[in-house]
N, C-alpha and C positions, 0 to 999 in steps of 0.2 A: 438565384433562379431567374431566368428570363420571364418577363411578364407577357410574352407572346410565344406560343409554340405551335406545333403542327395541329393541335386540337383547338381549344378555345383561343380567343384573342383577349389576353389578360388586360391589355391597355384599354380596349373597348369596354370591357366589363367594369373596370375601375372608373372610367369616365362617366358611365351611366350611374354608378352608385354615388359618385361625388356630385353629379348633377341633381339627383333625387334628394341628396342631403341638403341642397340649397333651398328646397321647397319646404318652408316651415322651419328654417334654421332657428334654434334656440341655444345660445352659448355654443358649446361644442356638440350639442345634440340636436334634436328636432322636437317640434310640438305640432303634431298633426292629429288632432282628435277626430274620431270617426264622423264622417259626413259634414265636417266643418268646411268652410270655404277653402282653406289651404289643403285639406285632404282631397277635396274634389279636384282642385288644381293638379294635384299629384296624379290622380286617377286619369284625368284627361291627357296629361303628359305621357303617362304610361301607354295609353291607347295609341298615341302618335309613334312611340318607340316600337310598339307591336306592329303597326302598319309598315314601318320601315324594315321590320324583320320578316315581312311576308305573311304575317298572321292577320286574321280578320277579327278585330276586337269589338267587344260590346261591354257596356256597363249595364248590369241588369237591375231589376226592381228593388234589390236590397243593397246595391252598391258593389257587388262583385264585379271585377274586371276580368273577363275571360277572352284570351286570344286564341283563336282556333286556326290550325293549319289546314291547308287545302289537302284534298285526297280522302279516300275512304278507308285506308288500311288502319288496323288497330294502332293506337298511339300511346305514348306515355304522357301523363299529365304532371306538370311541375308547378310549384307555387308556394305561397306563404301569404303575408299581408303587408300593407304599406302604411296603414295608420299606426300611430304610436301611442304609448302611454303619455299622459300629460307631462310636458317638459322633461323628456327622457332621452333615450339613446337613439342613434341614427342607423344602426344595423339590425336591430330586432325586427324580424320579418322582412325588411327591405332586402336583406342579403339574399334570401331564398327566391324572391320574385325576380331580382336582377340575374341571379344564377339561371333561372328558368328562361329568361329572355336570351341570355348568351348561349345557353345550350340549344335553344330552338334555332338560333341563327347558325350555330355550328352544324347541327344535324341537317339543316336545309342545304348548307354549303357542301357537306360531305355525302349526304344520303338522299337529298331532295325533300327532307321533312321528317315528320314522325313525332313532333312534340307540340302539345298545347300548353299554354301558360295561364295561371290564374293568380289574381291578387284578391284574396277573400276579404270580405267586409267584417270589421269589428271583431277580429280575433281578440283584441285587447279588452273587450267587454264594457265599452261605454254604455251600450244599450242592452246587452245580454251576453250570453256565453256562446262564442263561436257562431254568431248569427249567420255569417255568410256561408261558411262551409256546411253548417247544419241545414241551411236552406237548400243548398245544392244537392244534398243527399235526401231531401224530402222530409226534414224533421223540424220545419218551422211553419206553423199555420198562420193564417190571416189573423186569428185571434191572438196568437203570440205577438204579432206585429202591433196589433191594437193596444196590447197591454204594456209594451216595452217603453221605458223612459230612460233618459240619460241620467246615470247615477250621480253626475256632477251638477247638471243644470236643471234637471227634472223636465227637460223638453221631451215631448212624445216622439217616438220613432216615426210615426206618420208625418208629423210636422217637419222633422229633420229631412225625411225623404222628399217631401214637397219642396222645401227650401233648396235642396240640392238638385232639383229638376228631375227627380226620379219617380215622382208619383205616377201611378198607372202603368209603369213598365212591367212586363212579365218578369218573373224570377226564373233564372236558368236552373234546369234540373239535369242531373247526370244522364247521359244517353247510354242505354244498355248496349254493351258490346263495343263501345268506342275505344275504351282504354284497357291497355294491358295492366295498368296500375298507376300509382301516384308516388312521387318522390318529393321530399321537402328538405331543403338545406336550411340550417339555422346556426347562429352563434350558440355556443354551449350555454351561456348565462350562468356559468359556474367556473370553478378553477381546477376541475379534475384533470383536464388535458394539460393545462399549463403546468400544474404541479408535477405531473408525470413526465414532462418534457416531450409530449406527443402533439400531433398536429391534426389528426383526423379521428373523429368519434363515429362509430357505426352504431346507431341507436337500436337497442334490443326491444324496448317497450316504453310506453308513455304512462306515467303515473295516473292513478285516479286521484281526484281532488275533491274532498268533501268539506263543505263549509256550513257552519251553524251559527245561529244567533242564540246566545244564552242570556235570558232576561231574569232579573231578580227584582222582586217587589217587597219593599219593607215599609217603614212608616217614617215620613218626613217630619222632622221636629227640630226644635231649637238646640244648637250644639252646646250652649252654655248651661242650659237648665235641665236637659234630659239625662237622668241618671244612667250610668253605663249598664246597670242591671236590667233596665227595662227597654233598652234600645233595640230597634229592629233596623240595623244599619245595612242597607243594600250593598253599599260599597265594600264593607268588610266581608260580607257573605260571598261576594264575587271574587275578591282577592283570595279568600280561603279556597274557593273552588279551583281557581287557576293554579294555586300551589299544590293542591291535591292531584291535578292533572299532571303537573311536572314530576310528581313522585311516582304516579302509577304508570304513565305511558312508557318510560324506558324499560319496564319489566316485560312488556308484550310487543314492543316495537321491533321491526326488522332492521337490518343493517343500513337501509337507506330511507327509513321512515323519517318524516319531518312533521312538525306541528308548530303552529304560530298563533299567538294572540294578536290579531291584527289591529284591533281597536277596542278600547274600553271607554265608556262614557258614563258619567254620573249625573243624576238629576236631583236637585237643580245645579249641582256643581259649585256650591258656595262654601267657603271655609267656615261659615257660621251656621250651617244647616246640615243636620244629619240627612244624608241622601235617602230619599224614599224609593228610588229606582236606580238600577244600574244595568248596563248591557255590555256584552262582550261578543265580538265576532271572532270565532275560533275556527281554524282550518287544520286538517291533516292530510298528508299525501303518502301514497305508497304504490308500487307497481303490482303488489300481490293482493288479490281480492280477499284472501283469507285474513291477512293482516289488517286490511281496511275494516273488515267486519269485526275483528277483535277489538280494534281501537274504538269503533262505534259502540260496541257493547260496553266497554269500559267507561266511555263517556256517559252513557245512559245510567250506569250504576253510580257514578260519581254525582251526577245531578240528583238522583234519587236520595243519596246520602245527604246531599246539601239541603234537601227539603226537610230533613229532620231538625234543622236549626230554626231560628225565629223567622226566617224570610221564605217567601215562595219563589221557587226557581223553576223556570221552564226552558225546554230545549226545542228549537225550531230549525229544521233542515232548510238551508237556503239554496244549495246546489249540490249535485252529486254526479261527477263524471266517472265513467267506467274506465279502468286501465285497459290499454290495448297493446298486445304484442305486435311487433312489426313482422312483416312477411319474411320468412327464413330465406327464400330464394333471393329476394331483393337485398337482404343483408349480405348474403354471400357475394352478390355482384358488386356491392359497394366495397366489401372487404378485399376482393380480388383487385379492384381498381386501386385501392389505397396501397395494397402490398406492392403493386407494380410501380406506382408513381411516388410513393413515400415509404420505402421499405423500413419496417421496424418502427414506424412513427404513428401507428394507429392502434385503437383498441375498441372493443365492443363495450357499450355502456347504456344504462337506462336514462331516460329523460326525466328529470325532476320537475319540469314545467309542462304544462299542457300546450298542445299545438293542434293546428287544423288537421294534421295527419291522423289524429285519433278519430276524427269524424269521417274522413275519407276511407279509413280502414274498415268502416262498417259496410262498405259497398264494393271495395276493390282492394287488391294487394297494395300495401303501402309500406314505406320505409323512410328513414330520416338519416341525414348526415350532419355532424357537428364539426365546426371549426372553433379554435380556442377564443375565449374572451379574455383580453388582457386584464390581469388582476381578478378575474372572475366577476367583473362588474357588468351589470345589465340593469335596465329600467332606471338609468341615471345618465346624465349628460356626459360622464366620463367613459361610457361604454365604447369599446374600440377593439379592433382586430388588425393585425399587421396586413399590409397589402400582399405580402408573400403568402400568408396563410389564406387570405381571401381567394387569391388566384389558384392556389393548390386545391382548395376545396372544390372549386368549380371544375377544375381538370378531372378530379376524381368523379364528380357527379356526371360529367359528360361521358367519361369512359364507361361508367356503369349503365347509363342510358343507352349508349351504343351497343353494349352487350345485350341488354334486354330487347332492344329493337331487332337485333340479329337473331333472336330466338334461341 
């Protein structure tokens, strides 16, 4: 396949992506934590690229980069994010922003405009969940900003914004009537497309993601002298609960339900001490609200059963995102473009990861496009996608945007 065709300029797209990859390079990936010096360097670089593309960029008071095209006609908003997980991959988020930039240039060249581009702040959750896109749709208060801290460094969001030169700036809000809708492109972050020999995924919906802290309180004591019959071992109680979850959840899960024990900690964590406290961060995901509710109810029942043992077990909800269906008309536009540009090489599929599109979908029609991740790898420095698939994905997105703008 040629990397340049009558639509997008594939060479220009790849040059931008590879240049962005050099900002915060870490091994074969990148390290651009939200509002860090290198993240702000990338945001200012993006502003310059937006200006070159004929957009009017701004960095708002929470770190969103928004490039607005000239003119008053309803537009399509494209975007994703450019900060990264710590020491992770180079395409997660960045792909969708650079797609947006290239499609904006293409639409300007072919139609005189019609596209705005956004790089949302902190999709990766250093300070909170989807802070930038949630702020844009009016779902982040000043109190939320006051309370937010970096989960890795404990720095306050207020201090991080000040250090980044963003203190006192207004936060952008969606303008009623400006947008026909929102489209976001992303690497799949799984292996479904690659395993099926396909090149384009049209996303049907984005999963809900429910995360909990499960805490167990026992009695700390000497590991050598405390008889087994009288122990209140918080670690044993937690492991038993995790095992019970693994037995129960498959009975009620849907075909794409997933659940993860992301972290287990024991206190004090010494081989010679019976742990008096233990904690588990537990998460489950599904696109079906009914299944999410069923998993939640099963988890509460299992915690109640665990409390019948010698230790006290508590369940605390940390976050709960609502699954979102993608707009059917936008899905159809993406599928028609894929069928024309890559016949027989696409499928409809849900997203197992959360994305900013589920926040934008609260206020406007929204949809997503996936391209394959080599080996299904993401959130790792080995994350990659072939140049050919990168270019094809942008061609499909541009064709769909052109159809939407044509009405």
